[in-house]
DOPAKOL-416028 format. One record per atom (N, C-alpha, C, O): x, y, z. Coordinates in steps of 0.001 Angstrom, whole numbers, plus 500000, padded with zeros to 6 digits. Layout:
XYZ...
//
This chain:
729059150018169950729703151301170192729648152091168888730072151602167841729128153301168955729040154103167739730300154958167564731190154955168415730359155686166446731566156469166130731849157531167179733010157795167492730825158131167714731019159197168701731645158633169978732513159267170578731204157445170391731777156834171580733240156467171353734064156622172255733565155988170168734946155647169852735812156886169897736919156845170435735332157988169346736117159222169321736362159753170725737423160321170984735423159585171625735646160071172991736590159154173753737139159550174781736787157932173263737680156987173927739093157021173365739932156213173764739375157946172441740701158051171854741566158903172770741157159971173225742758158413173026743688159129173879744853159596173013745555158770172432745068160903172918746147161453172100747367161675172974747269162199174084748522161268172453749773161499173167750789162054172191750724161792170990751719162816172711752787163382171896754099162877172473754381163074173654754910162217171626756189161723172122757254162803172015756957163930171618758508162465172370759575163469172405759918164022171027760512165097170939759565163323169948759816163803168592758685164685168075758768165209166965757648164850168857756527165668168432755494164893167638754577165481167066755635163591167601754687162771166858753458162534167720753553162146168885752307162778167117751045162581167826750546161170167514750444160772166354750246160447168550749671159121168336748346159033169092748212159496170225747410158443168440746091158279169045745907156813169421746099155921168595745540156581170652745272155228171114743891155196171738743462156131172414743233154125171497741957153932172167742243153473173584743147152670173814741489153970174513741677153558175891741265152097176017740116151726175779742226151299176393742022149847176439740874149478177359739998148700176979740869150010178528739834149627179481738450150088179048737447149451179373738397151183178323737103151655177843736535150712176796735329150470176749737424150181175952736970149287174894736773147856175380735762147222175080737745147359176129737731145956176509737227145714177924736890144586178284737175146739178700736799146546180084737997146036180861739122146057180363737767145596182039738867145118182875739261143695182534740181143144183140738571143086181563738875141714181202738117140717182053738291139507181910737291141216182924736538140371183835735070140706183710734674141862183858734276139714183441732844139931183317732200139513184627732279138356185037731568140471185269730935140186186555729442140381186396728976141456186017728712139342186685727259139412186663726782139076188054727077137998188571726068139963188654725581139750190011724468138719189988723601138738189114724504137841190939723438136862191032723664135923192197724697135258192280722711135872193083722715134953194218723952135106195105724467134114195619724425136323195287725511136592196217726880136121195772727820136121196567727008135729194548728282135174194071728561135770192702727653135879191878729816136160192444730088136696191115730323135566190132730816134500190501729976135798188908729964134779187856731349134224187530731451133023187282732433135026187513733738134459187163734178133341188098734716132337187633733966133486189392734403132427190305733590131159190086734117130055190224732323131302189749731494130144189445731960129500188140732012128275188029732300130333187156732803129815185885734121129088186072734347128038185470734988129640186900736282129008187149736071127668187841736686126671187463735217127640188838734949126392189543734353125363188589734710124186188634733461125805187741732849124903186764733902124382185791733932123192185480734753125268185318735805124883184378736778123903185021737181122925184392737153124157186258738062123258186971737416121889187121738078120864186956736133121870187431735424120604187553735408119835186242735639118626186216735133120544185156735111119903183838736494119400183472736626118297182943737525120181183741738895119753183454739267118517184267739926117610183758738846118482185525739125117322186364738448116073185799739065115011185717737180116205185411736457115074184820737126114615183524737287113418183289737511115573182692738164115242181426739484114527181670739804113555180986740243115004182636741520114372182980741277112937183440741990112025183021740287112732184289739967111393184778739534110480183633739936109317183580738722110995182723738273110208181585739444109855180663739510108742180143740360110793180463741545110517179649742417109443180291742960108579179602742546109502181605743315108490182329742671107115182161743359106130181892741346107052182319740631105785182146740762105274180719740923104074180497740693106179179756740853105784178356742236105201178119742380104195177423743252105830178696744615105321178577744746103926179161745408103061178587744106103712180318744123102390180942743462101362180031743992100267179838742312101711179474741603100784178584742417100484177334742471099339176885743052101507176773743888101293175589745082100399175916745478099565175102745649100571177100746769099737177520746323098280177657747015097371177198745175098061178284744641096702178427744339096095177060744626094923176818743762096891176176743448096410174828744719096033174075744749095029173363745754096825174231747027096541173577747612095224174087748102094411173303747558095019175402748063093771175976747260092572175481747831091538175135745936092710175448745098091600174984745349091292173516745401090125173126745507092333172694745750092078171268747127091445171057747289090623170155748111091807171862749435091170171774749333089703172173749946088845171538748558089402173228748345088008173637747655087217172532748029086080172244746647087827171916745936087147170825746872086882169651746802085818169035747741087826169336748690087644168233749643086489168550749948085676167678750109086418169795750991085318170200750271083977170116750836082984169657749022083960170563748240082722170503747985082305169052748023081116168736747730083264168179747510082963166764748781082394166136748715081448165351749926082961166475751201082437165958751453081019166455751907080160165699751157080778167724751327079438168290750376078448167610750767077322167301749139078865167379748166078012166692748653077678165279748568076527164850749159078673164561749658078449163205750842077486163222750952076621162353751721077633164201752875076736164314752419075299164572752914074363163944751479075132165495750969073790165801750214073191164614750325071993164353749459074000163905748732073513162728749703073050161653749475072031161000750773073789161471751785073408160480752457072100160899752679071213160074752775071993162184753400070787162705752469069579162534752916068503162135751189069755162832750216068679162661750078068298161192749969067118160857750083069284160333749991069037158887751187068218158410751020067308157598752379068518158893753578067765158528753475066318159014753878065388158316752934066144160214752761064790160741751766063995159897751965062803159663750709064641159444749680063957158662750182063585157266749714062605156686751122064347156725751677064035155395752464062729155424752505061999154433753079062444156549753906061236156620753082059957156774753640058867156643751831060042157034750980058873157157750496058446155778750292059289154905750319057200155583749935056666154279748424056575154083747987056461152938747606056618155125746174056458154965745530057754154780744310057822154628
//
């Protein structure tokens, strides 16, 4: 947009105090906020929304699966820690038994 186009898009208003304010026409600068590209009988925003919803659904499902895997991993690591503690306890007990033998 060149300077001349900007100047034609300026909207001057005068408030009750006599102050003049210049505003750029929002819709002229930004448009309606919706980008429509014609193609194959369908407008692009609805296709983009459907695509975005699909991606969000996939991402949500993947996050759920990741949470499940992390939960399983946490349970397995807790089991391994318990087994390691039990092994250490038994090894210590066996070591004490072996100290009392004379051979």
